[in-house]
N, C-alpha and C positions, 0 to 999 in steps of 0.2 A: 502399565499402558502398552498398547501395541504400536506397531510401526506407523499405522495410519494416524493415530492420535499424536505421536511425536512429530510426524511430518506436518500435520495440520497446525499444530502449535508453533512449529518452527516457521512455517510459511506466514502465519499471522504475525508473529513477532517481527520478522524481517520486513514484511509489507507495511505494517504499522509503523515500524521504525523510520522507514522512508518518508511516510506521510508526516510523522511528528517532527522530523528534521526540517521539512519545508515549513511547517507551522512555527517552529522555534525561530527560524530565520526571520520570519515576518514579525513575530513578537519582539525579538531583539531589536530590529530596526525601529519599531514603534517605541520601545522602551527608552532608547537613546534620544528620543524626541520629546516624549511626554513623561518619562520617568517609569521606573520598574513597577511601582505600586499600581498605577493606572493601567499599564500594559498587562500586568499579571491579572488584574481584575477583569479585563476584557477576555483574556484567555480562559480564566476560570468560568466565566459566564458561558462561553462557547462550549467548554468541556462539560458543564452541567447539562446543557441541552443534549449533547451526545450521550452522556450517561443516562439521561432520562429515556432517550430513544432505545438504548440497549436494554434497560430494565423493562420497559413496556413491551418490547419485542420478545424478550425472553419469556415473560409471563404469557404472552399470546401464543407462542410456540408450544409452551407447556400445556395450554388449554386445548389447542386445536389437535384433533386426532385425525391423522390422514395416513394413507398408504406410504410406508417408508421408502418403497421403491420409487414412487412418483416424486416424493420429496427429494430424494437423492438425484433423480434425473433432472429436476428443475434447478437444484443447486449446482449440479454439474454444468448445465448449460450457462448459468450465470457466471460461473468461474471461467468457463471457456471465453466468454465475451470480455470479461474483466481482464483476464490474463493476456488475451490476444492484443489488447490495446497497448499494454506495456511491452509485450514481445515485439510487436512491429516497430515501436519507437526505438527500442534497444537495438534492433537489427539495423535500423537506419542510422543510428548514431555510430555503431561499430563500423558501418560501411562508409561513413564520412558524408552521408547525404543530409544529415542534420547535426547541428552543433551539439556537443555534450552539454548536459544541463550543468549550470554553474551557480552554486549557492552564493558565492561571493557577488556575482553579478546581480542576482535576484535581491540580495541584501542592499546593494547600492541603489538599485532601481526603487526599492521600497522607501529607503531613506530620502531619495530625491523627491518622490511623490508626496511625502508628508512633511517635508522640511518647512513648508509655508502653510501647512494645513492647520485648522483649528484643532483643539484638543478632542472635541467630539468626533471629528472626522478621523483623526488618528486612532481613537479608541475603536471606531467602527471598522477600520482597516484590520486591526488586530483580531477583533471578534470574528469578522468574516473569514479571515485567513485560517484561523484555528477551526472554525465551524466547517468550512469546506473540506479541509483535510480530515477532520474528525468524522465527517459523513462517509468518507471512503472507508475509514476504519470500521465504522458501524456496519456497513454493507458486508465487509469481509467477516466480521464476527457473526453476523446473522447467517451468512452462507455456510461457513464452516462449523459454526456452533451447533447446528441441528444434527450434524453427522458425528462429530467427535464428542464434544461436551460444551454446552453454552458457557459453563463456568470456566473451563479450560481456555476457551477462545477469548473470553473477556479478560482473564488473568494474563494471557499472552500479550494482548493489546496494551493492558495497563503496565506490564513489565517493560514493554518497549517505550512507553511514554516516560516512565520514571528513569529509564536508562538515558534517554535523550536529554531529559531535563538535567540530570546529574552531570553528564558530560558537558552540556551546553553552559551550565552555570560555572563550571570550572574554567572552561575556555573563554567564555564571555565573547565569543565571536562566531560568525557563521561556521557551521560544521563542514568546512571545505575538505577536510581530510577523510570524510566518510565516502567510500567509493559508491556513490548513489547509483550511477548508471549500471555498474556491475551488479549491485544488489537488485535493481529493478529487473535486470535480465534473469537473474537467478530465481527471484520470486515469481516472475512471469512463467518460467519453465515449471516451477512447482505448481502454480495455479492451473496451468494447462494440463499437467499430469493428473491432478485431482479431478479436474473438470472432465477429462476424457474417461477416467476410471469410473466416476460416479454417474455420468450421463448415460453411457452405454450399459453399465452394470445395472442402473436403475430401470432402464427400459427393457433390457433383454435378460437380466439376471446375472449377477456377478459370477456365479459358479460356471455358467455356460460361456460367458465372454472372457473372463479372466481366470483360467484354471490355476494360475500360479498365486492367486490371491493378492495380498498386500505387496508381495515382492514385485508385482507388475508396476507399481508406482515408481520404483527405482529405474526400471527399464524405460518407462515412458519419459521420465525426467531426463535420462541420458539421451534418448532420441531427440527430444526438443532442444537440448543443449547443442548437440552436434548439428542438427538441422539449422538452428539459428546461426551458429558460427559459419557454416558453409554458405548460407544465404547471404550473410554479411560479406563474406569473402567474394562471392560472385557479384555482389552489387557495389563493391568498393569503387570509389571514385577519388581522384586527386583532391586534396584538401582545398585547393583553389576553387574547386567547383562548388563549394558551399559558402564562399565568402558572401556575407550579407544575408545568409539564411537564418531564420529564427530558430530558437531552441525548442 
């Protein structure tokens, strides 16, 4: 495999891992209320929907024949929009303008919300939580799978899911040790790098725009990392300025 494929698989693994950690936190909170069997059933139902979407989309992409340049440009634009959302949030958190995301707090809030809920409502909470996080993973697989390999993209997302489940079952508590905010910033930089590389390359031709080829991805990644850190430093405010701010 080349550098682009390894980079794409790594980005999907990390991004999917972040989404699966959030989903596991919700499922765990529900499991402690209605039991593991029912909570796991809700999670599996949601994952089945996501798996179906990935399978159907993969077949559709294999059937549709289109200009690869235009496809890469479209995928690149999507990755720019998707990555920019995480990038801005990460910068604001590093700058102290938004509180760092707290899995323990999310776990406590979910437990509180379903403590007095009926079993069906709690089941729906687990299903919806896993489905919403899973849809983000599906979008990433679709975006990167058409350019690297749909099988590789799917395998990366699945590997991240299994890793989170394995660690989560051992710890049996919110994965608060996972540096989620740092992961989101790193993944955002990777997605923006791929987005920039593919959008401009797809529209204008990779050879003309990026004479260094795949090595350009590393340079773009470094630029986004440095720019993000500098922006966070410039925007930094005292922690007292964010008291009461939402995550």
